[in-house]
C-alpha positions in Angstrom: 33.9 -8.8 1.7 31.8 -8.7 4.8 29.9 -12.1 4.5 28.2 -12.3 8.0 26.4 -10.1 10.7 29.4 -10.8 13.0 31.8 -9.6 10.5 29.7 -6.6 9.8 29.7 -6.0 13.6 33.4 -6.2 13.7 34.0 -4.0 11.0 31.7 -1.3 12.5 33.3 -1.9 15.8 36.7 -1.0 14.4 35.2 2.0 12.9 33.8 3.3 16.3 37.2 2.7 17.9 38.8 4.6 15.1 36.7 7.5 15.3 36.2 7.4 19.1 32.5 6.5 18.8 30.7 4.9 21.8 27.1 4.0 22.8 25.2 6.3 25.6 21.7 6.0 26.2 21.9 8.1 29.6 23.4 11.3 30.5 25.6 9.2 33.2 26.8 6.8 30.3 27.6 9.8 28.3 29.4 11.7 30.9 31.4 8.6 31.7 32.6 8.1 28.3 33.0 11.5 27.0 36.3 13.2 26.9 36.8 16.7 28.2 36.8 19.5 25.5 35.4 17.2 22.7 32.2 18.3 20.9 30.1 15.2 20.3 27.3 14.4 17.8 24.6 11.5 18.4 24.0 9.7 15.1 21.5 6.8 15.7 20.6 4.5 18.4 22.4 6.2 21.0 25.7 6.1 19.0 27.8 9.1 20.0 30.8 10.2 18.1 33.1 13.3 18.2 31.5 15.8 15.8 34.7 16.1 13.6 34.3 12.4 12.7 30.4 12.1 12.4 30.0 12.4 8.6 32.9 10.1 7.9 31.7 7.6 10.4 28.2 7.3 9.0 29.6 7.1 5.5 32.0 4.4 6.3 29.4 2.4 8.4 26.9 2.7 5.7 29.6 1.2 3.0 29.8 -1.7 5.3 26.0 -2.2 5.6 25.9 -1.8 1.9 28.8 -4.5 1.4 27.0 -6.8 3.6 23.7 -6.6 1.9 25.4 -7.2 -1.7 27.0 -10.3 -0.1 24.0 -11.5 1.6 21.9 -10.9 -1.8 24.8 -13.0 -3.7 24.9 -15.8 -1.2 21.1 -16.1 -0.7 19.2 -14.4 -3.5 16.1 -12.3 -3.0 13.5 -14.9 -2.2 15.5 -16.4 0.6 16.0 -13.0 2.1 12.5 -11.9 1.5 11.0 -15.1 3.4 13.7 -14.6 6.0 12.3 -11.0 6.8 8.8 -12.1 6.5 9.5 -14.8 9.3 11.8 -12.3 11.2 8.8 -9.9 11.6 6.2 -12.5 11.9 4.2 -11.1 9.1 2.1 -14.2 9.1 0.8 -13.4 12.7 -0.1 -9.7 12.0 -1.1 -10.4 8.4 1.0 -7.7 7.1 4.2 -7.6 5.1 4.7 -3.8 5.9 7.5 -4.3 8.5 9.4 -6.7 6.3 9.0 -4.3 3.3 10.5 -1.6 5.1 13.7 -3.4 6.1 14.1 -4.9 2.8 14.3 -1.4 1.4 17.8 -1.4 2.2 18.5 -4.3 0.0 16.8 -2.6 -2.9 14.1 -5.1 -2.8 10.6 -3.5 -3.6 7.2 -4.0 -2.3 6.0 -5.7 -5.5 8.8 -8.3 -5.2 7.7 -8.9 -1.5 4.0 -9.2 -2.5 5.1 -11.7 -5.4 6.1 -14.0 -2.5 3.5 -13.3 -0.2 1.1 -16.1 -1.2 3.7 -18.7 -1.2 4.9 -17.6 2.1 1.6 -17.7 3.7 0.7 -21.1 2.3 4.0 -22.4 3.8 3.1 -20.9 7.1 -0.6 -22.5 6.9 0.9 -25.8 5.9 3.4 -25.6 8.7 1.0 -24.3 11.6 3.2 -21.1 11.9 0.3 -18.9 13.3 
């Protein structure tokens, strides 16, 4: 089971190595790492992978992420995760939970579940001068 972000990063890095994937955000970076004669596909955030492995890498990476989310939910519960993401996106500052809601979709946490926590979270922020 993937229990931490570090374990998730390690598991995904192992997949990148297994499938010959690398990160490149410039042509120069790509050319330094690309192997001659290999056709590449860009997935996300500059992640480049040999085209023949693109679908497999995407599927296996998503499986790792899903496993991490399941474990995170089991360890921390929805409320703690919602509050963590509200804080992470500093929702009390911009007075909007939309960024957190978007991030929490990957956990299967709904907009209504976030807004159930919103009043208590905002009161906590007021009480602790987190503005």
